[in-house]
C-alpha positions in Angstrom: 75.2 55.9 -32.3 71.8 54.6 -34.1 69.4 57.6 -33.1 65.9 54.9 -34.1 65.4 56.8 -37.8 66.9 54.4 -41.1 67.5 56.0 -44.8 64.9 54.9 -45.5 62.3 55.7 -43.2 63.8 59.5 -43.4 63.7 59.1 -47.1 59.7 58.7 -46.8 59.4 61.7 -44.1 61.1 64.0 -46.2 59.4 62.4 -49.5 56.1 62.9 -47.2 57.1 66.5 -46.2 57.8 67.3 -50.5 54.2 66.5 -51.4 53.2 68.7 -49.1 55.5 71.7 -49.6 54.9 71.3 -53.8 50.8 71.5 -53.0 50.5 74.7 -50.8 54.2 76.3 -50.3 52.0 78.9 -53.1 49.3 79.6 -51.3 50.8 79.2 -47.3 50.8 82.5 -45.2 50.9 82.9 -42.2 50.5 85.6 -38.5 52.1 82.9 -35.9 56.2 84.2 -36.1 56.7 80.5 -34.7 55.3 79.0 -38.2 57.5 82.0 -40.2 60.7 80.6 -38.4 59.9 77.4 -39.0 59.4 77.9 -42.5 62.4 80.2 -43.3 64.1 77.6 -41.3 63.3 74.6 -43.3 63.7 76.0 -46.4 66.5 78.1 -46.3 69.2 75.5 -46.1 67.9 74.8 -50.2 67.5 78.8 -51.5 68.5 78.7 -55.2 68.6 75.3 -55.7 67.1 75.2 -59.7 65.3 72.0 -58.6 63.3 73.2 -55.3 62.3 77.0 -57.0 59.1 76.5 -54.1 62.0 77.8 -51.4 62.8 80.8 -52.4 59.0 81.7 -52.8 58.4 80.3 -49.4 60.3 82.5 -48.0 59.4 85.5 -50.1 56.1 84.5 -48.4 57.1 84.2 -45.2 59.4 87.2 -44.8 56.0 89.6 -46.3 54.0 87.7 -43.7 56.7 88.8 -40.9 57.0 92.6 -42.0 53.4 92.5 -42.2 53.3 91.2 -37.7 56.0 93.8 -36.8 55.9 96.7 -39.3 53.3 99.0 -39.2 53.3 103.5 -41.0 51.9 105.7 -39.2 49.9 108.8 -40.3 51.4 111.7 -38.8 49.1 115.2 -38.4 50.9 117.1 -41.0 49.9 114.6 -43.3 53.8 112.4 -43.5 54.0 108.8 -43.2 56.5 107.2 -40.3 57.4 103.7 -40.0 58.2 101.7 -37.2 58.6 98.3 -35.5 55.9 97.0 -33.6 57.2 95.2 -30.4 54.6 93.1 -29.4 54.8 90.9 -26.4 53.3 87.6 -24.6 
């Protein structure tokens, strides 16, 4: 079955994506759960690959962003901190 993409076309798409990743991963942040999920999904297959150190860095940044979205700390009247998960309904 032919899916309409040759090996050369796929290589070109991956090369173009790699250029974007190489220049932007270190500064990339998101508050969009879809962006965070897609970034984690894109990087997870090559985690730990020495030639692709961006994958680990991107995952670390996205997990931090995810934590910023869904975790909060409340200070109680007695001064103690309570960590909780924020549930957002869209």
